[in-house]
Backbone as ProteinMPNN parsed JSONL, in Angstrom:
{"seq_chain_A": "XXXXXXXXXXXXXXXXXXXXXXXXXXXXXXXXXXXXXXXXXXXXXXXXXXXXXXXXXXXXXXXXXXXXXXX", "coords_chain_A": {"N_chain_A": [[-4.363, -12.244, -10.152], [-0.936, -12.097, -10.067], [1.251, -9.77, -11.51], [3.802, -10.947, -11.982], [3.482, -13.624, -12.656], [2.391, -13.787, -15.224], [2.668, -14.903, -18.464], [5.12, -14.591, -21.267], [4.459, -12.183, -23.76], [1.719, -11.805, -23.011], [-0.974, -9.879, -22.925], [-2.485, -7.782, -20.348], [-4.672, -6.329, -17.865], [-4.046, -3.894, -15.476], [-5.265, -4.283, -12.101], [-4.887, -3.8, -9.508], [-2.59, -1.736, -7.816], [0.524, -1.632, -5.853], [1.207, 0.653, -3.009], [3.459, 2.585, -4.6], [5.459, 4.906, -5.1], [7.277, 5.117, -7.381], [6.148, 3.716, -9.469], [3.911, 4.953, -9.932], [5.293, 7.225, -11.102], [6.255, 6.141, -13.165], [3.93, 5.987, -14.758], [2.178, 4.114, -14.446], [-1.045, 3.015, -13.812], [-4.125, 1.995, -12.213], [-6.329, 0.034, -14.293], [-4.983, 0.379, -16.575], [-3.672, -1.142, -19.719], [-1.111, -3.507, -20.035], [1.962, -5.3, -21.629], [3.499, -8.168, -21.246], [6.759, -8.451, -21.829], [9.3, -9.943, -21.288], [10.641, -12.352, -19.028], [13.092, -12.36, -16.833], [15.483, -14.81, -15.889], [16.077, -16.833, -12.891], [14.889, -15.46, -10.756], [14.939, -12.849, -11.633], [14.143, -9.49, -12.975], [10.809, -8.479, -14.566], [9.88, -7.699, -17.736], [8.156, -5.019, -18.906], [5.61, -3.637, -21.317], [4.176, -0.61, -21.992], [2.136, 1.281, -23.825], [4.45, 2.592, -26.044], [6.681, 2.354, -24.566], [9.023, 0.37, -22.611], [9.644, -1.277, -19.606], [11.574, -2.376, -16.786], [10.58, -4.338, -14.142], [11.173, -4.974, -10.708], [11.006, -8.256, -9.326], [9.932, -8.585, -6.765], [8.141, -6.189, -6.776], [6.611, -6.698, -8.741], [5.172, -8.848, -8.196], [3.496, -7.889, -6.398], [1.56, -6.482, -8.037], [-1.536, -6.678, -8.934], [-3.242, -8.348, -11.704], [-5.224, -8.897, -14.615], [-5.784, -10.985, -17.177], [-6.223, -9.997, -20.565], [-7.636, -10.2, -23.968]], "CA_chain_A": [[-3.177, -12.885, -10.456], [0.159, -11.227, -10.013], [1.96, -9.484, -12.931], [5.018, -11.858, -12.072], [3.026, -14.844, -13.142], [1.861, -13.7, -16.596], [3.648, -15.407, -19.498], [5.747, -13.637, -22.202], [3.628, -11.68, -24.718], [0.616, -11.821, -22.506], [-1.495, -8.603, -22.29], [-3.117, -7.806, -19.044], [-4.973, -5.079, -17.401], [-3.839, -3.719, -13.929], [-6.468, -4.318, -11.207], [-4.504, -3.127, -8.159], [-1.11, -1.347, -7.677], [0.867, -1.389, -4.356], [1.579, 2.081, -2.888], [4.834, 2.541, -4.745], [5.587, 6.212, -6.044], [8.04, 4.831, -8.446], [5.271, 2.959, -10.343], [3.157, 6.098, -10.415], [6.16, 7.974, -11.833], [6.396, 5.532, -14.603], [2.746, 6.253, -15.555], [1.375, 2.853, -14.425], [-2.232, 3.347, -13.212], [-5.107, 0.982, -12.36], [-7.155, 0.205, -15.411], [-4.054, 0.557, -17.844], [-3.168, -2.538, -20.292], [0.356, -3.669, -20.273], [2.176, -6.212, -22.322], [4.793, -8.654, -20.764], [7.695, -8.622, -23.038], [10.07, -10.957, -21.128], [10.814, -12.54, -17.625], [14.464, -12.845, -16.511], [15.668, -16.07, -15.182], [16.651, -16.811, -11.458], [14.034, -14.547, -10.029], [15.128, -11.511, -11.991], [12.851, -8.62, -13.084], [10.076, -8.581, -15.553], [10.104, -6.44, -18.516], [6.6, -4.915, -19.554], [5.504, -2.62, -22.194], [3.24, 0.229, -21.764], [2.308, 2.054, -24.982], [5.516, 2.279, -26.709], [7.595, 2.336, -23.647], [9.42, -0.796, -21.988], [10.468, -0.923, -18.24], [11.917, -3.563, -15.941], [10.084, -4.077, -12.659], [11.68, -6.015, -9.892], [10.212, -9.285, -8.921], [9.253, -8.502, -5.59], [7.379, -5.292, -7.121], [5.674, -7.356, -9.921], [4.239, -9.925, -7.445], [2.398, -7.163, -5.579], [0.603, -5.815, -8.822], [-2.716, -7.577, -9.327], [-3.63, -8.133, -12.998], [-6.209, -10.017, -15.213], [-5.499, -11.287, -18.781], [-7.127, -9.517, -21.661], [-7.42, -10.462, -25.213]], "C_chain_A": [[-2.061, -11.733, -10.541], [0.777, -11.077, -11.359], [2.989, -10.596, -12.956], [4.558, -13.107, -12.805], [2.544, -15.098, -14.559], [3.248, -14.254, -17.529], [4.006, -14.319, -20.469], [4.597, -13.481, -23.32], [2.097, -11.717, -24.325], [0.044, -10.345, -22.189], [-2.407, -8.692, -21.142], [-3.41, -6.449, -18.601], [-4.727, -4.913, -15.887], [-4.995, -3.302, -13.149], [-6.017, -3.426, -10.01], [-3.134, -2.894, -8.116], [-0.726, -1.243, -6.174], [1.142, 0.116, -4.353], [2.968, 2.222, -3.107], [4.826, 3.848, -5.67], [6.306, 5.973, -7.276], [7.18, 4.48, -9.571], [4.298, 3.967, -10.874], [3.948, 7.094, -11.151], [6.381, 7.562, -13.236], [5.097, 5.505, -15.507], [1.941, 5.189, -15.555], [0.223, 3.445, -13.467], [-3.185, 2.192, -13.204], [-5.987, 1.183, -13.618], [-6.348, -0.01, -16.644], [-4.002, -1.165, -18.321], [-1.782, -2.579, -20.471], [0.498, -5.007, -20.91], [3.46, -6.989, -21.642], [5.613, -9.222, -21.799], [8.664, -9.66, -22.676], [10.11, -11.109, -19.515], [12.176, -12.986, -17.521], [14.428, -14.071, -15.608], [16.217, -15.671, -13.699], [16.084, -15.682, -10.538], [14.581, -12.991, -10.428], [13.984, -10.537, -12.307], [11.972, -9.08, -14.427], [9.986, -7.45, -16.498], [8.665, -6.26, -19.147], [6.763, -3.645, -20.406], [4.288, -1.895, -21.877], [3.09, 1.262, -23.035], [3.507, 1.505, -25.947], [6.791, 2.301, -25.884], [8.029, 1.021, -22.986], [10.146, -0.308, -20.666], [10.524, -2.406, -17.665], [11.318, -3.367, -14.537], [10.602, -5.234, -12.019], [10.579, -7.147, -9.521], [9.296, -8.979, -8.02], [7.929, -7.323, -5.771], [6.151, -6.027, -7.86], [4.906, -8.184, -9.104], [3.373, -9.164, -6.714], [1.365, -6.349, -6.6], [-0.293, -6.881, -9.175], [-3.312, -7.259, -10.925], [-4.776, -9.041, -13.314], [-5.818, -9.9, -16.563], [-6.471, -10.68, -19.49], [-6.711, -10.211, -22.976], [-7.176, -9.338, -26.153]], "O_chain_A": [[-2.293, -10.623, -11.02], [0.849, -11.979, -12.194], [3.052, -11.223, -14.014], [5.358, -13.604, -13.599], [2.327, -16.207, -15.045], [4.445, -14.057, -17.319], [3.352, -13.278, -20.538], [3.929, -14.434, -23.721], [1.259, -11.664, -25.224], [0.55, -9.68, -21.284], [-3.086, -9.71, -21.009], [-2.652, -5.507, -18.836], [-5.182, -5.748, -15.105], [-5.634, -2.272, -13.36], [-6.683, -2.473, -9.606], [-2.406, -3.851, -8.381], [-1.534, -0.825, -5.345], [1.288, 0.772, -5.384], [3.756, 2.07, -2.173], [4.294, 3.868, -6.78], [5.961, 6.627, -8.26], [7.479, 4.952, -10.668], [3.885, 3.922, -12.033], [3.307, 7.863, -11.867], [6.613, 8.283, -14.207], [5.092, 5.126, -16.678], [1.055, 5.083, -16.403], [0.472, 4.202, -12.529], [-3.105, 1.394, -14.138], [-6.343, 2.307, -13.971], [-6.858, -0.497, -17.654], [-4.208, -2.137, -17.595], [-1.25, -1.652, -21.082], [-0.424, -5.823, -20.891], [4.479, -6.308, -21.525], [5.331, -10.194, -22.5], [9.001, -10.387, -23.61], [9.707, -10.208, -18.779], [12.47, -14.019, -18.123], [13.557, -14.309, -14.771], [16.661, -14.572, -13.368], [16.769, -15.095, -9.701], [14.618, -12.088, -9.593], [12.868, -10.821, -11.872], [12.402, -9.923, -15.214], [10.016, -6.298, -16.067], [8.094, -7.15, -19.777], [7.676, -2.824, -20.324], [3.329, -2.558, -21.482], [4.009, 2.068, -23.192], [3.57, 0.393, -26.471], [7.884, 2.271, -26.45], [6.992, 0.399, -22.752], [10.927, 0.636, -20.548], [9.785, -3.346, -17.958], [11.543, -2.356, -13.871], [10.561, -6.345, -12.547], [9.383, -6.864, -9.448], [8.084, -9.026, -8.232], [6.899, -7.437, -5.106], [4.964, -5.907, -7.556], [3.72, -8.191, -9.434], [2.372, -9.759, -6.315], [0.464, -5.657, -6.125], [0.133, -7.921, -9.677], [-3.74, -6.16, -11.277], [-5.252, -9.821, -12.49], [-5.54, -8.812, -17.067], [-7.628, -10.792, -19.082], [-5.603, -10.736, -23.091], [-6.968, -9.565, -27.345]]}, "name": "protein", "num_of_chains": 1, "seq": "XXXXXXXXXXXXXXXXXXXXXXXXXXXXXXXXXXXXXXXXXXXXXXXXXXXXXXXXXXXXXXXXXXXXXXX"}
């Protein structure tokens, strides 16, 4: 499932990242757990939390990140 499809406050594990240097600079790696904090309306970005840091990820990038929901 794409990261952009996850609901607010959902925790998920990253299974596949696109080849995007910026995501790696932000510290995103396959196998990490992230929490979806908000989804902006009208095709806007999705805000995720990794540890204690929050990031806004553009919709087109979030649609390329494959995740699975975890409890």
